[in-house]
C-alpha positions as CSV (number, residue, x, y, z in Angstrom):
1,X,-15.5,-32.0,21.0
2,X,-15.4,-31.4,17.2
3,X,-15.6,-27.6,17.5
4,X,-13.0,-27.7,20.3
5,X,-10.7,-29.6,18.0
6,X,-11.4,-27.2,15.1
7,X,-10.9,-24.1,17.2
8,X,-7.4,-25.3,18.2
9,X,-6.3,-24.8,14.6
10,X,-6.9,-21.0,14.4
11,X,-3.8,-18.8,13.9
12,X,-2.7,-16.7,16.8
13,X,-5.1,-13.8,17.3
14,X,-6.8,-15.1,14.2
15,X,-10.4,-15.6,13.0
16,X,-12.9,-18.4,12.4
17,X,-15.6,-18.4,9.7
18,X,-18.2,-21.1,10.1
19,X,-20.8,-21.8,7.3
20,X,-23.7,-24.0,8.4
21,X,-27.1,-25.1,7.3
22,X,-29.2,-27.9,5.6
23,X,-29.8,-28.2,1.9
24,X,-32.8,-28.7,-0.4
25,X,-33.1,-29.0,-4.1
26,X,-35.4,-27.4,-6.7
27,X,-36.0,-29.2,-10.0
28,X,-36.1,-27.5,-13.4
29,X,-39.9,-27.8,-13.2
30,X,-40.0,-26.0,-9.8
31,X,-40.5,-29.0,-7.6
32,X,-38.9,-28.5,-4.2
33,X,-36.9,-31.4,-2.8
34,X,-36.1,-33.0,-6.1
35,X,-32.8,-33.2,-7.9
36,X,-31.7,-34.9,-11.1
37,X,-28.2,-36.3,-10.3
38,X,-25.5,-36.8,-12.9
39,X,-25.9,-40.2,-14.6
40,X,-29.4,-40.8,-13.3
41,X,-32.6,-40.7,-15.5
42,X,-35.0,-39.8,-12.7
43,X,-35.1,-37.3,-9.9
44,X,-34.1,-38.2,-6.3
45,X,-34.7,-36.4,-3.1
46,X,-32.5,-33.7,-1.6
47,X,-31.8,-33.6,1.3
48,X,-32.4,-37.3,1.4
49,X,-31.7,-37.5,5.1
50,X,-34.1,-34.8,6.2
51,X,-36.9,-35.9,3.8
52,X,-36.4,-39.5,4.9
53,X,-36.6,-38.5,8.6
54,X,-39.7,-36.4,7.9
55,X,-41.4,-39.3,6.1
56,X,-40.5,-41.7,8.9
57,X,-41.9,-39.4,11.6
58,X,-45.0,-38.8,9.5
59,X,-45.6,-42.5,9.1
60,X,-45.1,-43.0,12.9
61,X,-47.6,-40.2,13.7
62,X,-50.2,-41.7,11.3
63,X,-49.7,-45.1,13.1
64,X,-49.8,-43.8,16.6
65,X,-50.0,-46.5,19.2
66,X,-48.4,-49.2,17.0
67,X,-45.3,-51.0,18.1
68,X,-42.5,-49.1,16.4
69,X,-39.1,-50.6,16.9
70,X,-37.6,-47.7,15.0
71,X,-37.6,-45.8,18.3
72,X,-34.7,-47.9,19.5
73,X,-31.3,-46.2,19.4
74,X,-29.0,-47.5,16.7
75,X,-25.4,-46.6,17.2
76,X,-24.8,-47.3,13.5
77,X,-27.2,-44.6,12.6
78,X,-26.8,-42.0,15.4
79,X,-27.2,-39.0,13.1
80,X,-30.5,-40.1,11.6
81,X,-31.9,-40.8,15.0
82,X,-31.0,-37.3,16.1
83,X,-32.6,-35.7,13.0
84,X,-35.9,-37.7,13.6
85,X,-35.9,-36.5,17.2
86,X,-35.7,-32.9,16.1
87,X,-38.4,-33.2,13.4
88,X,-40.9,-35.4,15.1
89,X,-42.6,-32.6,17.2
90,X,-43.1,-30.5,14.0
91,X,-44.3,-33.0,11.3
92,X,-48.0,-32.0,11.8
93,X,-47.2,-28.3,11.2
94,X,-44.9,-29.1,8.2
95,X,-47.5,-31.3,6.6
96,X,-50.1,-28.5,6.7
97,X,-47.9,-26.0,4.8
98,X,-48.5,-25.0,1.2
99,X,-45.1,-26.6,0.3
100,X,-44.1,-29.1,3.0
101,X,-40.6,-29.6,1.5
102,X,-39.8,-25.9,1.8
103,X,-41.2,-25.9,5.3
104,X,-39.1,-28.9,6.1
105,X,-35.9,-27.1,5.0
106,X,-36.6,-24.1,7.3
107,X,-37.4,-26.5,10.2
108,X,-34.2,-28.4,9.5
109,X,-32.3,-25.1,9.6
110,X,-33.7,-24.3,13.0
111,X,-32.4,-27.6,14.3
112,X,-29.0,-27.2,12.7
113,X,-28.7,-23.6,14.0
114,X,-29.6,-24.6,17.5
115,X,-27.0,-27.3,17.5
116,X,-24.3,-25.0,16.0
117,X,-24.9,-22.3,18.7
118,X,-24.6,-24.9,21.4
119,X,-21.1,-26.1,20.4
120,X,-19.4,-22.9,19.3
121,X,-17.5,-20.5,21.6
122,X,-15.1,-17.6,21.5
123,X,-12.5,-19.1,23.8
124,X,-9.9,-19.6,21.1
125,X,-8.2,-16.2,21.4
126,X,-8.7,-12.5,20.7
127,X,-9.9,-13.1,17.1
128,X,-13.4,-13.1,15.7
129,X,-16.0,-15.9,15.2
130,X,-18.2,-15.3,12.1
131,X,-21.3,-17.4,11.8
132,X,-23.0,-17.7,8.4
133,X,-26.1,-19.7,8.6
134,X,-28.7,-20.5,6.0
135,X,-30.2,-23.0,3.5
136,X,-28.1,-24.4,0.6
137,X,-30.3,-24.8,-2.5
138,X,-29.2,-27.2,-5.1
139,X,-30.2,-25.9,-8.5
140,X,-30.6,-27.8,-11.8
141,X,-27.8,-27.5,-14.4
142,X,-26.5,-25.2,-15.7
143,X,-27.4,-22.9,-12.8
144,X,-25.3,-22.1,-9.8
145,X,-26.4,-23.5,-6.4
146,X,-28.0,-20.8,-4.2
147,X,-27.9,-20.0,-0.5
148,X,-30.6,-18.3,1.6
149,X,-28.6,-16.3,4.2
150,X,-30.5,-16.4,7.5
151,X,-27.7,-15.5,9.9
152,X,-24.5,-13.4,9.5
153,X,-23.1,-12.6,12.9
154,X,-19.7,-11.7,14.4
155,X,-18.7,-12.8,17.9
156,X,-15.7,-11.8,19.9
157,X,-14.9,-12.8,23.5
158,X,-16.2,-10.3,26.0
159,X,-17.9,-8.1,23.3
160,X,-21.5,-7.8,22.1
161,X,-22.4,-9.8,19.0
162,X,-22.6,-7.9,15.8
163,X,-25.4,-8.6,13.4
164,X,-24.3,-8.2,9.7
165,X,-27.5,-9.4,8.0
166,X,-28.0,-6.0,6.3
167,X,-24.8,-6.7,4.3
168,X,-26.7,-9.1,2.1
169,X,-29.0,-6.4,0.9
170,X,-27.9,-4.5,-2.2
171,X,-27.3,-0.8,-1.7
172,X,-28.7,1.3,-4.5
173,X,-26.7,4.5,-4.9
174,X,-28.5,7.8,-5.6
175,X,-27.1,7.7,-9.1
176,X,-29.6,4.9,-9.8
177,X,-32.5,6.3,-7.8
178,X,-32.5,10.0,-7.8
179,X,-34.9,12.1,-9.8
180,X,-32.0,13.4,-11.8
181,X,-30.9,10.0,-13.0
182,X,-32.0,8.2,-16.2
183,X,-33.9,5.8,-14.0
184,X,-36.2,8.5,-12.7
185,X,-36.7,10.2,-16.0
186,X,-38.4,7.2,-17.7
187,X,-41.7,8.1,-19.2
188,X,-44.8,5.9,-19.0
189,X,-44.8,5.6,-22.8
190,X,-41.4,4.0,-22.7
191,X,-42.6,1.3,-20.4
192,X,-45.2,-0.3,-22.7
193,X,-44.6,-3.8,-23.7
194,X,-42.3,-4.5,-26.6
195,X,-43.5,-6.7,-29.5
196,X,-40.4,-8.9,-28.7
197,X,-40.3,-11.2,-25.8
198,X,-37.1,-9.6,-24.7
199,X,-35.5,-6.2,-25.1
200,X,-31.8,-5.7,-25.3
201,X,-30.3,-3.5,-22.5
202,X,-28.8,-1.1,-25.0
203,X,-30.4,1.9,-26.7
204,X,-33.1,0.5,-29.1
205,X,-36.0,2.3,-30.6
206,X,-37.4,4.9,-28.2
207,X,-36.5,3.1,-25.0
208,X,-33.0,4.5,-24.4
209,X,-33.6,5.9,-20.9
210,X,-35.5,2.8,-19.6
211,X,-32.8,0.4,-20.8
212,X,-30.0,2.7,-19.8
213,X,-31.3,2.4,-16.2
214,X,-31.2,-1.4,-16.6
215,X,-27.5,-1.1,-17.5
216,X,-27.0,1.2,-14.6
217,X,-28.5,-1.4,-12.3
218,X,-26.1,-4.0,-13.9
219,X,-23.2,-1.8,-12.7
220,X,-24.8,-1.5,-9.3
221,X,-24.8,-5.3,-9.0
222,X,-21.2,-5.5,-10.1
223,X,-20.2,-3.0,-7.5
224,X,-22.2,-4.9,-4.8
225,X,-20.2,-8.0,-5.7
226,X,-17.0,-5.9,-5.4
227,X,-16.2,-6.7,-8.9
228,X,-16.3,-3.0,-9.9
229,X,-15.8,0.4,-8.2
230,X,-18.6,2.4,-6.6
231,X,-20.7,4.5,-9.1
232,X,-19.7,7.8,-7.5
233,X,-15.9,7.1,-7.7
234,X,-13.5,8.7,-10.2
235,X,-12.4,5.2,-11.2
236,X,-15.9,4.2,-12.3
237,X,-16.4,7.5,-14.1
238,X,-13.2,7.0,-16.2
239,X,-14.0,3.3,-16.8
240,X,-17.4,4.0,-18.4
241,X,-16.6,7.3,-20.0
242,X,-13.6,6.0,-22.0
243,X,-14.5,2.3,-22.2
244,X,-18.3,2.0,-22.5
245,X,-19.4,-1.6,-22.5
246,X,-16.6,-2.7,-20.2
247,X,-17.5,-5.8,-18.2
248,X,-15.8,-7.5,-15.3
249,X,-13.7,-10.5,-16.5
250,X,-15.9,-12.9,-14.5
251,X,-19.0,-11.6,-16.3
252,X,-17.2,-11.9,-19.7
253,X,-16.3,-15.5,-19.1
254,X,-19.7,-16.3,-17.7
255,X,-21.3,-14.9,-20.9
256,X,-18.8,-16.8,-23.1
257,X,-19.7,-20.0,-21.4
258,X,-23.4,-19.3,-21.5
259,X,-23.3,-18.8,-25.3
260,X,-20.7,-21.4,-26.3
261,X,-21.8,-24.3,-24.1
262,X,-25.5,-24.0,-25.0
263,X,-27.1,-25.6,-28.1
264,X,-26.6,-25.4,-31.0
265,X,-22.9,-24.9,-30.4
266,X,-22.2,-27.4,-27.6
267,X,-18.6,-26.4,-26.7
268,X,-17.1,-28.5,-23.9
269,X,-13.8,-28.8,-22.1
270,X,-13.3,-32.0,-24.1
271,X,-13.9,-30.7,-27.7
272,X,-12.4,-27.2,-27.2
273,X,-8.9,-25.7,-26.8
274,X,-8.2,-22.1,-25.9
275,X,-5.5,-19.7,-27.0
276,X,-4.8,-16.2,-25.6
277,X,-3.0,-13.3,-27.2
278,X,-2.7,-10.9,-24.3
279,X,0.3,-9.0,-23.1
280,X,2.5,-11.2,-20.8
281,X,2.5,-8.4,-18.1
282,X,2.0,-10.2,-14.8
283,X,-1.0,-8.0,-13.9
284,X,-2.9,-9.8,-16.8
285,X,-2.3,-13.2,-15.3
286,X,-3.3,-12.9,-11.7
287,X,-5.8,-15.2,-9.9
288,X,-9.3,-14.4,-11.1
289,X,-8.2,-12.5,-14.3
290,X,-9.9,-13.5,-17.5
291,X,-6.9,-15.5,-18.7
292,X,-6.8,-17.3,-15.4
293,X,-10.6,-18.1,-15.6
294,X,-10.2,-19.5,-19.1
295,X,-7.4,-21.7,-18.0
296,X,-9.2,-22.8,-14.9
297,X,-12.3,-23.9,-16.8
298,X,-11.2,-24.9,-20.2
299,X,-7.7,-26.3,-19.4
300,X,-4.2,-25.3,-20.3
301,X,-4.1,-22.3,-22.7
302,X,-1.7,-21.7,-25.6
303,X,-0.2,-18.2,-25.3
304,X,0.2,-16.7,-28.7
305,X,0.8,-13.1,-27.6
306,X,3.9,-10.9,-26.9
307,X,4.1,-7.4,-25.5
308,X,1.1,-5.3,-26.4
309,X,-1.0,-8.5,-26.8
310,X,0.0,-8.9,-30.5
311,X,0.1,-12.6,-31.6
312,X,3.7,-12.5,-32.6
313,X,3.8,-16.4,-32.9
314,X,2.5,-15.6,-36.4
315,X,1.0,-18.0,-38.9
316,X,3.4,-20.8,-37.9
317,X,2.5,-20.5,-34.2
318,X,-1.3,-20.5,-35.0
319,X,-0.8,-23.5,-37.3
320,X,1.0,-25.4,-34.5
321,X,-1.7,-24.4,-32.0
322,X,-4.5,-25.5,-34.3
323,X,-2.9,-28.8,-34.8
324,X,-3.6,-29.5,-31.1
325,X,-7.4,-29.2,-31.6
326,X,-9.4,-32.4,-30.9
327,X,-10.9,-34.1,-33.9
328,X,-13.9,-32.1,-35.1
329,X,-13.2,-29.8,-32.2
330,X,-13.2,-26.0,-31.6
331,X,-10.7,-23.2,-31.0
332,X,-11.4,-20.1,-28.8
333,X,-8.9,-17.3,-29.2
334,X,-9.0,-14.3,-26.8
335,X,-6.9,-11.3,-28.0
336,X,-6.3,-7.7,-27.3
337,X,-4.0,-5.1,-25.6
338,X,-4.4,-3.9,-22.0
339,X,-4.6,-0.6,-20.2
340,X,-4.9,0.3,-16.6
341,X,-7.1,2.7,-14.7
342,X,-5.9,4.0,-11.3
343,X,-8.1,4.5,-8.2
344,X,-8.1,8.2,-9.0
345,X,-9.4,7.6,-12.5
346,X,-6.1,8.1,-14.4
347,X,-6.0,6.0,-17.6
348,X,-2.7,4.2,-18.2
349,X,-1.5,4.1,-14.5
350,X,-1.4,1.1,-12.2
351,X,-0.1,0.6,-8.6
352,X,1.7,-2.7,-8.7
353,X,2.1,-4.9,-5.6
354,X,5.1,-3.9,-3.5
355,X,5.5,-0.5,-5.2
356,X,4.8,2.9,-3.7
357,X,4.1,4.8,-6.9
358,X,2.1,4.1,-10.1
359,X,3.7,2.8,-13.2
360,X,2.4,2.6,-16.8
361,X,0.2,-0.1,-18.3
362,X,0.6,-1.2,-21.0
363,X,4.2,-0.1,-20.6
364,X,5.2,-1.4,-24.1
365,X,2.4,0.5,-25.9
366,X,2.9,3.7,-23.9
367,X,6.6,3.5,-24.4
368,X,6.3,3.0,-28.1
369,X,3.8,5.9,-28.3
370,X,6.1,8.2,-26.4
371,X,9.0,7.2,-28.6
372,X,7.0,7.9,-31.8
373,X,5.8,11.2,-30.4
374,X,9.3,12.3,-29.6
375,X,10.5,11.3,-33.0
376,X,7.6,13.3,-34.6
377,X,8.5,16.4,-32.6
378,X,12.1,16.1,-33.6
379,X,11.4,15.6,-37.3
380,X,14.5,15.7,-39.5
381,X,16.9,14.7,-36.7
382,X,19.2,11.7,-37.1
383,X,17.3,9.0,-35.2
384,X,19.3,5.8,-34.9
385,X,16.3,4.2,-33.2
386,X,15.0,3.4,-36.7
387,X,17.6,0.7,-37.0
388,X,16.2,-2.8,-36.7
389,X,17.1,-4.5,-33.5
390,X,16.7,-8.3,-33.6
391,X,16.8,-8.3,-29.8
392,X,13.7,-6.0,-29.6
393,X,11.7,-7.1,-32.7
394,X,8.3,-6.8,-31.0
395,X,8.8,-3.2,-29.8
396,X,10.0,-2.3,-33.3
397,X,6.8,-3.6,-34.8
398,X,4.6,-1.8,-32.2
399,X,6.3,1.5,-33.1
400,X,5.7,0.9,-36.8
401,X,2.0,0.4,-36.1
402,X,1.6,3.4,-33.9
403,X,3.8,5.9,-35.7
404,X,1.2,7.0,-38.4
405,X,-1.4,7.7,-35.6
406,X,0.5,9.6,-32.9
407,X,-0.8,13.0,-34.1
408,X,-4.4,11.8,-33.9
409,X,-3.9,10.1,-30.6
410,X,-2.3,13.2,-29.0
411,X,-5.3,15.4,-29.9
412,X,-7.8,13.2,-28.2
413,X,-9.4,14.1,-24.8
414,X,-7.7,11.1,-23.2
415,X,-4.6,10.1,-25.3
416,X,-4.1,6.9,-23.2
417,X,-7.6,5.7,-23.9
418,X,-7.2,6.5,-27.6
419,X,-3.9,4.7,-27.6
420,X,-5.6,1.5,-26.2
421,X,-8.1,1.6,-29.0
422,X,-5.5,2.1,-31.6
423,X,-3.4,-0.7,-30.2
424,X,-6.4,-2.9,-30.4
425,X,-6.8,-2.2,-34.1
426,X,-3.2,-3.2,-34.6
427,X,-3.6,-6.4,-32.6
428,X,-6.8,-7.3,-34.3
429,X,-5.4,-6.8,-37.8
430,X,-2.4,-9.1,-37.0
431,X,-4.7,-11.7,-35.4
432,X,-7.0,-11.8,-38.5
433,X,-4.0,-12.3,-40.7
434,X,-2.7,-15.3,-38.9
435,X,-5.8,-17.3,-38.1
436,X,-7.6,-19.8,-40.4
437,X,-10.3,-22.5,-40.3
438,X,-8.2,-25.2,-42.0
439,X,-7.9,-27.3,-38.8
440,X,-11.1,-29.4,-39.4
441,X,-14.8,-29.2,-39.2
442,X,-14.9,-27.4,-35.9
443,X,-15.5,-23.7,-35.1
444,X,-13.0,-20.9,-34.5
445,X,-14.3,-18.3,-32.0
446,X,-12.6,-14.9,-31.9
447,X,-13.0,-12.8,-28.8
448,X,-11.3,-9.5,-29.2
449,X,-11.2,-6.4,-27.0
450,X,-9.2,-4.4,-24.5
451,X,-8.2,-5.8,-21.1
452,X,-8.5,-3.2,-18.3
453,X,-6.4,-3.6,-15.2
454,X,-8.4,-2.2,-12.2
455,X,-7.1,-1.1,-8.8
456,X,-7.5,-3.5,-5.9
457,X,-9.8,-4.9,-4.7
458,X,-11.8,-4.7,-8.0
459,X,-11.8,-7.3,-10.8
460,X,-10.0,-6.6,-14.0
461,X,-12.5,-5.7,-16.8
462,X,-12.6,-6.3,-20.5
463,X,-14.2,-4.3,-23.3
464,X,-15.6,-6.8,-25.9
465,X,-15.1,-5.4,-29.4
466,X,-15.4,-8.7,-31.3
467,X,-17.2,-12.0,-30.7
468,X,-17.3,-14.0,-33.9
469,X,-17.6,-17.6,-35.0
470,X,-15.9,-18.9,-38.1
471,X,-16.2,-22.3,-39.8
472,X,-14.6,-23.5,-42.9
473,X,-16.8,-22.8,-46.0
474,X,-19.5,-21.1,-44.0
475,X,-20.4,-17.4,-43.4
476,X,-19.0,-15.8,-40.3
477,X,-21.4,-15.4,-37.4
478,X,-21.4,-12.1,-35.4
479,X,-22.2,-12.8,-31.7
480,X,-21.7,-9.2,-30.3
481,X,-25.3,-8.9,-29.2
482,X,-24.7,-11.7,-26.7
483,X,-22.7,-9.2,-24.5
484,X,-25.9,-7.1,-24.0
485,X,-28.1,-8.0,-21.1
486,X,-31.6,-9.1,-22.1
487,X,-34.2,-7.5,-19.9
488,X,-37.4,-9.7,-19.7
489,X,-40.8,-8.2,-19.8
490,X,-41.2,-9.2,-16.1
491,X,-38.8,-6.3,-15.4
492,X,-40.0,-3.9,-18.2
493,X,-43.8,-4.3,-18.7
494,X,-46.3,-1.8,-17.5
495,X,-47.7,-4.4,-15.1
496,X,-44.4,-5.0,-13.3
497,X,-43.3,-3.2,-10.1
498,X,-40.8,-1.3,-12.2
499,X,-43.5,0.4,-14.3
500,X,-45.7,1.2,-11.3
501,X,-43.1,3.4,-9.5
502,X,-44.6,6.8,-8.8
503,X,-42.7,10.1,-9.3
504,X,-42.9,10.7,-5.5
505,X,-41.0,7.5,-4.8
506,X,-38.2,8.7,-7.0
507,X,-37.2,11.8,-4.9
508,X,-33.8,11.8,-3.5
509,X,-33.4,10.2,-0.1
510,X,-31.7,12.1,2.8
511,X,-29.3,9.2,3.1
512,X,-26.4,8.6,0.7
513,X,-27.6,5.1,0.0
514,X,-30.9,3.3,0.2
515,X,-31.0,-0.4,1.0
516,X,-32.6,-2.5,-1.8
517,X,-35.2,-3.9,0.5
518,X,-38.6,-2.3,1.3
519,X,-37.8,0.9,3.2
520,X,-40.1,3.8,4.0
521,X,-42.4,4.4,1.0
522,X,-40.0,3.2,-1.6
523,X,-41.0,-0.5,-1.7
524,X,-41.9,-0.7,-5.4
525,X,-38.9,1.2,-6.7
526,X,-36.4,-0.8,-4.7
527,X,-38.3,-4.0,-5.5
528,X,-37.6,-3.3,-9.1
529,X,-33.9,-3.0,-8.2
530,X,-34.0,-6.4,-6.7
531,X,-35.7,-7.7,-9.8
532,X,-32.9,-6.3,-11.9
533,X,-30.4,-8.0,-9.6
534,X,-32.1,-11.3,-10.5
535,X,-31.9,-10.3,-14.2
536,X,-28.2,-9.9,-13.9
537,X,-27.8,-13.3,-12.2
538,X,-29.8,-14.9,-15.0
539,X,-27.7,-13.1,-17.6
540,X,-24.6,-14.5,-16.0
541,X,-26.3,-18.0,-16.1
542,X,-26.1,-18.2,-12.3
543,X,-29.8,-18.4,-12.0
544,X,-32.9,-19.5,-14.0
545,X,-34.8,-17.2,-16.3
546,X,-37.4,-15.0,-14.6
547,X,-40.3,-16.7,-16.5
548,X,-39.3,-20.2,-15.5
549,X,-41.1,-22.5,-12.9
550,X,-37.7,-23.0,-11.3
551,X,-37.3,-19.2,-10.7
552,X,-40.9,-18.9,-9.4
553,X,-40.4,-21.7,-6.8
554,X,-37.0,-20.4,-5.8
555,X,-38.2,-16.9,-4.9
556,X,-41.6,-17.8,-3.7
557,X,-40.4,-20.3,-1.1
558,X,-36.9,-19.0,-0.5
559,X,-37.0,-15.2,-0.7
560,X,-33.6,-13.7,-0.4
561,X,-31.8,-16.6,-2.0
562,X,-28.6,-15.7,-3.7
563,X,-26.2,-17.6,-6.0
564,X,-23.3,-19.1,-4.1
565,X,-20.8,-16.9,-5.9
566,X,-22.7,-13.8,-4.9
567,X,-22.8,-15.0,-1.2
568,X,-19.0,-15.6,-1.2
569,X,-18.3,-12.3,-3.0
570,X,-20.3,-10.4,-0.3
571,X,-18.7,-12.4,2.5
572,X,-15.3,-11.4,1.2
573,X,-16.4,-7.8,0.6
574,X,-17.4,-7.4,4.3
575,X,-14.8,-9.5,6.0
576,X,-11.7,-8.4,4.1
577,X,-12.5,-4.7,4.3
578,X,-11.6,-2.6,7.3
579,X,-12.1,-2.6,10.2
580,X,-12.2,-6.4,10.1
581,X,-9.3,-7.2,7.8
582,X,-9.7,-10.9,7.4
583,X,-7.1,-12.6,5.3
584,X,-6.2,-16.1,4.1
585,X,-3.4,-16.0,6.6
586,X,-5.3,-15.0,9.8
587,X,-8.5,-16.9,9.1
588,X,-9.6,-20.5,9.1
589,X,-12.9,-21.8,7.7
590,X,-15.2,-24.5,8.8
591,X,-18.3,-25.9,7.1
592,X,-21.3,-27.7,8.5
593,X,-23.1,-28.7,5.3
594,X,-24.6,-32.1,4.4
595,X,-21.8,-34.2,2.8
596,X,-24.1,-35.0,-0.2
597,X,-21.8,-34.7,-3.2
598,X,-24.1,-32.2,-4.8
599,X,-23.1,-29.7,-2.1
600,X,-19.4,-30.1,-3.0
601,X,-19.2,-29.7,-6.7
602,X,-16.9,-27.3,-8.5
603,X,-18.2,-23.7,-8.0
604,X,-20.5,-24.5,-5.0
605,X,-20.2,-22.3,-2.0
606,X,-18.2,-24.8,0.0
607,X,-15.8,-25.2,-3.0
608,X,-15.4,-21.4,-3.3
609,X,-14.6,-21.1,0.4
610,X,-11.9,-23.8,0.1
611,X,-10.5,-22.3,-3.1
612,X,-10.1,-18.9,-1.6
613,X,-9.5,-19.4,2.1
614,X,-7.7,-22.7,2.0
615,X,-8.6,-26.2,3.3
616,X,-11.8,-26.2,5.3
617,X,-12.7,-28.2,8.4
618,X,-16.0,-30.2,7.8
619,X,-17.9,-30.2,11.0
620,X,-21.2,-31.4,9.5
621,X,-22.9,-34.7,9.1
622,X,-26.1,-35.6,7.2
623,X,-28.6,-32.7,7.2
624,X,-25.7,-30.3,7.8
625,X,-25.9,-30.6,11.6
626,X,-22.4,-30.1,13.2
627,X,-22.3,-33.6,14.8
628,X,-18.5,-33.2,15.6
629,X,-19.8,-31.4,18.7
630,X,-18.0,-29.2,21.2
631,X,-14.8,-31.2,21.1
632,X,-14.6,-31.1,17.4
633,X,-15.0,-27.3,17.4
634,X,-12.4,-27.0,20.1
635,X,-9.9,-29.0,18.0
636,X,-10.7,-26.8,15.0
637,X,-10.4,-23.5,16.9
């Protein structure tokens, strides 16, 4: 009944996405089934319903033959009665497993999956039903909840089902695997353990090639998440040739949070205010852009910038802004110009929504550069453009900053990229002139760089060129190293799968891509790619460190587990692309996940689905079972 109700809500010729599965927690110490809830001092169980049902069935089995009134049906506890009936035949098997709580999660999934498949149908129209099944894993703070995908299937009335499970596996392009790549050229000597616990993924003493390959794998992960273009595209080539160190905006914000919210700094949304000095061009303020992420997490931002990203509010504007800081609180200021890169790799060009041809970005900086260039080429002519125009003060200032450098910029291999860097120097100089630390005992954080507008569907990037902390009366603290990905010894040491790769495994495959899961003879090489995927997730603070008991339990008992944000990114990457073409207009989403509040927190998979696709229809009860039944799905569809 519930699915029937749900399926009645689908747009004409539209689609349904249904996420279903039980949940289980992993504590910081690696104990499966335990979760420290906010405001509590001791761990509790998760999923409480499944674990409670399992313990009740276990107790009943151990007291076989006793009079157990618990067998009576209780209409006030129908869901729990059903869960017990599903688990009771399996308690003996579960109890014998190495980790009964992990085994319980998988058995619970089988029960939820069976129920889901009984109630769903494709009778709602010509659209597609997508079933995403798995186990939700509640992780300890500050990590993202994970999800173990166990089903990804498309169904359409009258057509064969389509299995999409391979879409969860990260494809590793030949650029990262072939014998001609930096990855394959690593020498055994480079793979010896460092004296440090960690090695920065940027060229340090003698380990350039090994760590360059780690950066390459970082880019592979970003591409797999559809944050960045494919490694063999002209857009990717231009991005990393002219803007080395560029990171997706989501990665920049994740790293900012990872550093600032950790001890000893302890920034929070209560003690911190954020300002931005970014060009007001609408392509810098779209959903998911860095400025939007700052506002979404930290709260309302104070915009200090004008065209070009220069903080034209000046000293007075910064003084007004800094007067808004909480007592003993902090300020974060993001600043810098922007530049676009087209799909074809042309720097300075952007295809705006609704337009058929590319336009310039940043239009103000490029316009000022061209005006200064024209003036230089017509030296000696009467140029009335020098006159001050109070109706165009910002443009006049930009021209004055660029004019001395147009000759140098013109001579560079890519003048538009050179212009972006020169514009950054102007913006940075102005920002440093207007800021101060006179607002109290808190900290001023300056994050400077170049915003890069990327073609759809990729995320805008940012080139970090400054990350500095300032506090009144104390030396400035340079945090630039925090942008670099730390590669643990688990991924670098000679005893790791990474160092055990044989030269024969590194030969080019006949296929364009190789799946990052054990294929013919390349298990170890591709295992190391998966390991680097986990390193990236840890660097983003989505997942625990590789040497932690929490990480060990997660990947021992739930192999294939992915952070919720990665799961949603991959779902969107597959469903929104052709030939499927799912949109927020032609698609409705249902969830059958346990209503436990820890499954519905900000940033959880259910929250991400709702945030992107719109309001979701909750079909699930305790344990994640879709107790709304056939009628509920019919109403939904």
